[in-house]
C-alpha positions in Angstrom: 110.3 102.8 112.2 112.8 102.9 115.0 110.8 105.6 116.8 107.6 103.6 116.3 109.2 100.5 117.7 110.4 102.4 120.7 106.9 103.8 121.3 105.5 100.2 121.1 108.0 99.0 123.7 107.2 101.9 126.0 103.4 101.3 125.6 103.8 97.6 126.1 105.8 98.1 129.3 103.2 100.6 130.6 100.4 98.1 129.7 102.1 95.5 131.8 102.8 97.9 134.7 106.6 97.4 134.3 107.7 101.0 134.0 110.8 101.3 132.0 111.6 97.6 132.2 110.7 95.5 129.2 108.9 92.4 130.6 110.4 89.4 128.9 110.5 85.6 129.7 113.7 84.6 131.6 113.3 80.9 130.9 116.6 79.2 129.9 116.3 76.2 127.6 119.4 74.0 127.3 118.0 72.4 124.2 117.9 75.8 122.5 121.6 76.2 123.1 122.2 72.7 121.6 120.1 73.7 118.6 122.1 76.8 118.0 125.5 75.1 118.5 124.5 72.3 116.1 123.7 74.9 113.4 120.7 72.9 112.3 119.3 75.7 110.1 122.7 76.5 108.6 123.0 72.8 107.7 119.6 72.8 106.1 120.4 75.9 104.0 123.8 74.5 103.0 122.3 71.2 101.9 119.6 73.1 100.0 122.0 75.2 98.1 124.4 72.3 97.3 121.4 70.4 95.9 120.9 73.1 93.3 124.4 72.4 92.1 123.9 68.6 92.2 120.7 69.0 90.1 122.9 69.7 87.1 124.8 66.4 87.6 123.0 63.4 86.2 125.1 60.8 88.0 125.1 62.5 91.4 124.3 60.2 94.4 121.2 62.4 95.1 119.7 61.8 91.7 117.5 58.9 92.9 116.1 60.9 95.8 115.4 63.9 93.4 113.5 61.6 91.1 111.5 60.2 94.0 110.5 63.7 95.1 109.5 64.7 91.6 107.2 61.6 91.4 105.7 62.3 94.8 105.0 65.9 93.7 103.0 64.7 90.7 101.0 62.4 92.9 100.1 65.1 95.4 99.7 68.2 93.3 96.0 67.7 92.5 93.0 67.9 94.8 90.8 65.0 93.7 88.0 65.6 96.2 84.6 66.7 94.8 83.0 66.0 91.4 84.4 69.0 89.5 87.7 69.3 87.6 90.9 68.5 89.4 92.3 71.6 91.2 96.0 72.4 91.3 96.9 72.5 95.0 100.5 73.7 94.9 100.3 76.6 92.5 98.2 79.7 93.2 97.6 82.6 90.8 99.1 86.0 91.4 96.6 88.4 93.0 96.3 92.2 92.9 95.1 94.2 95.9 93.8 97.6 94.8 93.4 100.9 96.6 92.0 104.2 95.5 93.4 107.7 96.2 92.2 107.7 99.8 93.5 104.2 100.5 90.1 102.7 100.4 90.0 99.0 99.2 89.0 99.1 95.5 88.7 95.4 94.6 91.0 92.5 94.0 92.0 90.6 90.8 93.3 87.0 90.4 95.6 86.7 87.4 94.9 83.1 86.5 95.7 83.6 82.8 99.2 84.8 83.7 99.8 81.7 85.7 98.6 79.5 82.8 101.3 80.9 80.5 104.0 80.2 83.1 102.7 76.9 84.5 105.4 74.6 83.1 108.2 76.9 84.3 106.5 77.3 87.7 106.2 73.6 88.2 109.8 73.0 87.3 111.0 75.7 89.6 108.9 74.5 92.5 110.1 70.9 92.1 113.6 72.1 92.1 113.1 73.9 95.4 111.4 70.9 97.0 114.2 68.6 95.8 116.7 71.0 97.4 114.7 70.9 100.6 115.1 67.1 100.5 118.9 67.3 100.6 118.7 70.1 103.2 116.7 67.8 105.4 119.4 65.1 105.1 122.1 67.6 106.0 120.1 68.9 109.0 119.4 65.4 110.1 123.1 64.5 110.1 123.8 67.6 112.3 121.0 66.7 114.6 122.3 63.1 115.0 125.7 64.4 115.9 124.3 66.8 118.5 121.7 64.3 119.9 118.8 66.5 119.0 115.5 64.5 118.7 113.8 64.1 115.3 110.6 65.6 116.7 112.5 68.8 117.5 114.2 69.0 114.1 110.9 68.5 112.3 109.3 71.3 114.3 112.2 73.7 113.6 112.2 73.1 109.9 108.4 73.2 109.5 108.4 76.7 111.2 111.5 77.9 109.4 109.9 77.3 106.0 107.1 79.7 107.0 109.5 82.3 108.4 111.5 82.1 105.1 108.2 82.7 103.3 107.6 85.9 105.4 111.0 87.2 104.6 110.5 86.6 100.8 107.1 88.4 101.1 108.7 91.4 102.7 111.4 91.5 100.1 108.8 91.6 97.3 106.2 93.8 99.0 108.2 96.7 100.4 109.2 98.1 97.0 105.5 97.8 95.9 104.0 99.8 98.7 102.6 103.2 97.4 105.2 105.8 98.2 103.8 109.3 99.0 100.3 108.3 98.1 97.7 105.6 98.8 96.6 104.6 95.3 98.1 101.3 94.5 97.7 97.9 92.9 99.9 95.6 95.0 100.8 92.2 93.4 101.2 89.1 95.5 102.8 86.0 94.1 101.2 82.7 95.0 102.9 81.1 98.0 104.8 77.8 97.7 104.7 77.2 101.4 102.0 74.6 101.4 103.8 72.5 98.8 107.1 72.7 100.7 105.6 71.8 104.0 103.4 69.0 102.7 106.4 67.5 100.8 108.5 67.8 103.9 105.9 65.6 105.7 105.9 63.2 102.7 109.7 62.9 102.6 109.9 62.1 106.3 107.3 59.3 105.7 109.3 58.1 102.7 112.5 58.0 104.7 110.9 56.1 107.6 109.3 53.5 105.3 112.4 53.0 103.2 110.8 54.4 100.0 113.9 56.4 99.1 117.6 55.7 99.5 119.2 57.6 102.4 122.1 56.7 104.8 121.1 54.2 107.4 121.8 56.5 110.4 119.4 59.1 108.9 116.7 56.4 108.4 117.1 55.2 112.0 116.9 58.9 113.2 113.6 59.4 111.5 112.3 56.0 112.7 112.4 57.6 116.1 110.0 60.4 115.1 106.7 60.1 117.0 104.4 58.3 114.6 101.3 60.1 116.1 102.8 63.5 115.2 103.6 62.4 111.7 100.1 61.0 111.2 98.6 64.2 112.5 100.4 66.3 109.9 99.4 63.8 107.2 95.8 64.2 108.3 96.1 68.0 108.1 97.4 67.6 104.5 94.5 65.4 103.4 91.8 67.5 105.0 93.1 70.8 103.5 93.9 72.4 106.9 97.7 72.4 106.1 96.8 74.3 102.9 95.0 76.9 104.9 98.0 77.1 107.3 100.3 77.8 104.3 98.2 80.8 103.3 98.2 82.6 106.6 101.3 84.7 106.1 99.8 86.1 102.8 96.5 86.7 104.7 98.4 88.6 107.4 100.3 90.7 104.9 97.2 91.8 103.0 95.3 92.6 106.1 98.2 94.6 107.6 98.6 96.6 104.4 94.9 97.3 104.1 94.7 98.6 107.7 97.9 100.6 107.1 96.6 102.4 104.0 92.8 102.7 104.8 92.9 102.6 108.6 90.4 99.7 108.7 89.5 96.5 106.9 87.1 96.5 104.0 83.7 94.8 104.0 83.9 91.1 104.4 81.9 89.0 102.0 81.2 85.5 103.4 82.6 82.6 101.3 79.2 81.0 100.9 77.8 84.2 99.4 80.7 84.3 96.9 80.2 80.7 95.9 76.5 81.1 95.5 76.9 84.1 93.2 80.0 83.1 91.2 80.3 79.3 91.6 83.1 77.5 93.3 85.7 77.8 90.5 85.5 81.6 90.1 84.9 82.3 93.7 87.9 80.4 95.0 90.5 83.0 94.1 88.4 85.9 95.5 87.8 84.0 98.7 91.6 83.6 99.2 92.4 87.1 98.2 89.8 88.6 100.6 90.4 86.1 103.5 92.1 88.8 105.6 88.8 90.6 106.1 87.4 87.6 108.0 89.8 88.2 110.9 89.1 90.5 113.8 90.6 93.9 113.0 92.4 93.8 116.4 94.6 91.1 114.8 96.3 93.9 112.8 96.4 96.3 115.8 98.8 94.6 118.2 99.8 97.9 119.8 96.3 98.5 121.1 95.9 95.3 123.2 99.3 93.5 123.5 97.6 90.1 123.6 100.1 88.1 121.8 101.7 86.1 124.6 100.8 83.8 127.5 98.9 80.5 127.8 95.5 82.1 126.8 96.7 83.8 123.6 95.1 82.3 120.5 97.2 84.1 117.8 100.7 83.2 116.8 102.8 86.1 118.1 105.3 85.9 115.1 102.4 86.1 112.6 100.7 88.9 114.5 104.0 90.8 114.6 104.5 90.3 110.8 101.0 91.7 110.1 101.5 94.6 112.4 104.9 95.5 110.9 103.4 95.6 107.4 100.7 97.8 108.7 103.3 100.3 110.1 105.4 100.2 106.9 102.4 100.7 104.6 101.2 103.7 106.7 104.7 105.3 106.9 105.6 104.8 103.3 102.2 106.3 102.1 103.2 109.6 103.9 106.8 109.7 102.6 107.5 112.8 100.5 111.2 112.7 99.9 112.5 111.7 96.5 113.2 108.0 96.1 116.7 106.7 96.8 117.3 109.8 98.9 118.8 108.2 101.9 122.5 107.5 102.7 124.4 107.5 106.0 125.2 111.2 105.5 121.5 111.9 104.8 120.6 110.8 108.3 123.4 112.0 110.4 125.0 115.4 109.8 127.9 114.7 112.1 128.7 111.5 113.9 130.8 108.4 113.7 129.9 105.2 112.0 129.6 103.6 115.4 127.1 106.3 116.5 125.0 105.6 113.3 125.0 101.9 114.0 124.0 102.5 117.6 121.1 104.6 116.3 119.9 101.8 114.0 120.3 99.2 116.8 118.8 101.3 119.6 115.5 99.5 119.8 117.0 96.0 119.6 119.6 97.0 122.2 116.9 98.2 124.6 115.0 94.9 124.2 118.0 92.8 124.9 118.9 94.9 127.9 115.3 94.6 129.0 115.2 98.3 129.9 113.7 101.2 128.0 115.8 104.4 127.8 113.1 107.2 127.6 115.9 109.6 126.4 117.2 107.4 123.7 116.9 110.1 121.1 118.7 112.8 123.0 122.1 111.9 121.7 120.9 111.6 118.1 118.6 114.5 117.6 121.5 117.0 117.2 123.0 114.8 114.5 119.8 114.3 112.5 119.7 116.3 109.3 116.9 118.7 109.0 114.6 117.9 106.0 112.5 120.5 104.1 
């Protein structure tokens, strides 16, 4: 992976005509320094984890807010639009993405019956996480107030951080499931909780502003300063289902990246209207979501071929594109791996060399990025230490 990352850096620099220099923005944002010094994300995480402890204490001061969040969850969990049965908005069934011996897409499956058996436990666990997000929001708000960071900035940071956390959780689950030394696979994807957490974040901010739930007065005043037009915009996204689509995009990126990595291309895309006409909206829904990655341009999963992720004219989110492309690389590499599982250790990689040399080897790509200069001979000092594999 490090060699591939270095090759990407070199290709990107060549594409930009920068030679061995990595072209990077040099803009300095004083607010970014304030955000880091205020430790907003650490405050959110600390508040979130403390909440899990307080959930076991019935007379905790946060109990009223926890109850309010649980009630709002029940109010928002169903999609009441349309004439058919109510649709659960927050819980999605697990899906299987299947590949044959050659890595060719071989169908998908939505495991709705599995979700049905676990529905009560899944709801309880999700409510617990959203309640913990509520206390995390209060802790981060307190840190932002002390550092004079605007409410609009804090909201944007937390909204994005929830998605990045979802990406990390997906990596943790998916990497052990990639087919090792082969391409045949049935890769399971748990339904994402991102939409529920982001929509409830919006609802909690509204509740704090309007005095619906008990919070300290400085925190209520802080969120009163939040731009009402921005809050209304996110509420509209939630009502119209666009926020729900946004919450699915990391899973879509992951499935597309893995499919391109194993097969070398995306499978045939079946338009949603055709699925609905053949299967009906209820049965087609899961398949439409599971195959949504095929509706994207394949270039989305091949960032190394066009480097079009930055600048004012770029349409794609660079973080999401990088996430998709990283999974494509990982799936392709793991499928060609022939060594026994759990084979690696420090000694397996370096025959002779200090711990410091090993750490430098692992950090080499990142170091070159931060120095903004590519070392074309970066492997020279390590090749002699690399163990020869059969």
